[in-house]
N, C-alpha and C positions, 0 to 999 in steps of 0.2 A: 875356154872359159872354165874356171873351176869354182867349186863351192866348198868352203871350209867351215864356216861358222854362221851364227844367226844373222850377222850383219850382211853376209853374202846372200842368204836366202831372203831377207827382208828387201834388199835392193832388187833382186831378181823378181820377186813377187810383185813389188810395186810397179816395176817397169812392164812386166807381163800384163798386169791388170790395165795399165794405161793403154798399151797397144791393143788389147782386146776391145776396150771401149772405143778407141779410134776406128777399129774395124767395123764396129756397129754403126758409127757415124758415117763411114764411107758407104756402107750398105744403104743407109737411109738416104744419102745424097743420090745414090743410084736409083732407089725406089721413086724419088720425086723428080728424077730426070735432069738433075743439074750436075752430076758428077763429071761427065765428059766435058762440060763447058766451064769447068772450074780449075783454077790453078791453086793447089794447096801446098803451103810451106809450113812445116812444123820444125821448130828449132828450139833446142834446150840452151840454157845459158852457160852451162859448163858440164864437164864430166866429173868424175870423183875418184880419189885414190882408194880403190878397193882391191887392187892387185888381182883382178879376175882374168886378165889376159897376159900370160907369162911373156909373150913376145913383145909387150910394151913396157916391160920392167927393165930399166936401165940404171943400175946402181953403180956403174963403173965409169960414168962420164964426168964425174966431178961433184955430183950431188945425187941424193936418192931421188930418182924420177920414175913415176908411174905415168906413162904417156896417156893412160886412160883418163886422167884428170883433164886432159886437153882434147878429148875426143867426144864431144857431146853429140846428141842425136841431131841430125839434119835430114829431114825427109822432104822430097819435092815430088809432087804429082803434077805434071803439066797438062795443059789443055789437050783433050782428045787422046790421053794416054789410055792404053788398053792392056789387058793381059796381067800376068803375074808381076808382083813387086820385084824390081831389080835392084841389086846393090851396085853402087858405083864406088870405085876406089880413087876417083878423081880427088885431087887435093882441094879441099873446101874448108872454109872457116865460117863462123857465125857472121862475119863481116860481109860475106857473099849474099846475105839475105836481101838487102835492098836491090842488088843487081838481079838476083833471081826473080824478085817480085816485079821488076819493071821490064825485064828482058822481053823483047818483041812486042811490047805494049806501048811504051813511051819512047819516042825517038830522042836520042841524046839526053837521057835523064840527068838531072843535076840535084845535088843536095840543096834543099831550100835554105839552109842556114849558112852554108859555106860557099855555095855556088860551084863547088867542085863537081866534075862529072862522076856519075855513079858507074863504076866499071868493076871488073874482077882482076884488074892488072896489078893491084897492090901486093898480091902474094906471089907474083911471078918469080921473084928471087928468094922466096921463103918469107916466114914471119917470125917475129920475136914474141915470146910469151913469158909471162911472169907468174910465179907461184909463191904464195906466202900462207902460213898457217894463221896469220893475223888478218882474217878477212872481215871480221865484224867491225862496224863503223866505230864503236867506242874504243877499239884497240888502236885505231889509226888516228892520224892527225888531220881530221877534216877530209880534205880531198887528196892528201898525200899518204901513200902506203908506207908502212915501216919497211925496212929492207927485206928482200926476199931473193929467191933464186930466179935467174933469167936464163932463157934458152932460145935457140933458134931451131926451126924445123922447116924442111922444104920437101916438096914433091910427094913423098909417101911417108905417112906417120908410122907405118908398120915396119919400115926399114930403120933399124936403130942407128945406122950410119948417117942418117939424115938429121939426127938430133945433135946439137952442140950445146955444151954448158958455157954460159958467158960469165957467170960469177954470182956472188951474193952481194948485192948492194941496193 
């Protein structure tokens, strides 16, 4: 991770302050005796293009891509977890959140709106992601985004060979 300008430092400081406050909350949960008996899932909605991880910069695959924009925070502390925080390199997405929340709690969980099973199988062959600078609602056409760049990624986001550019449409 590198730091070049005020934007980098602002992003770092904001994230660090958030993680510090989460640590205080975890300590509080331990003090009141509920930490061990609690599953905690913290998920961000998206990453951001700030080029802090050079190994995620892929400017030669057809479009300028900073994979960090597709690498949001996902933290899971399961029931009865102990010890130091561990980092997992397992291929995960925000869409895994319902699966993680129901795993080993609800037998055969289903989406209440679609009736589809809640699993983590949908990413087995990789996922398709979309990027557009036109993310504000007033730039787009109601529920349809203006054209942007489409990519697929599978298995390990840190391996640039796992990313493919599909095109701008």
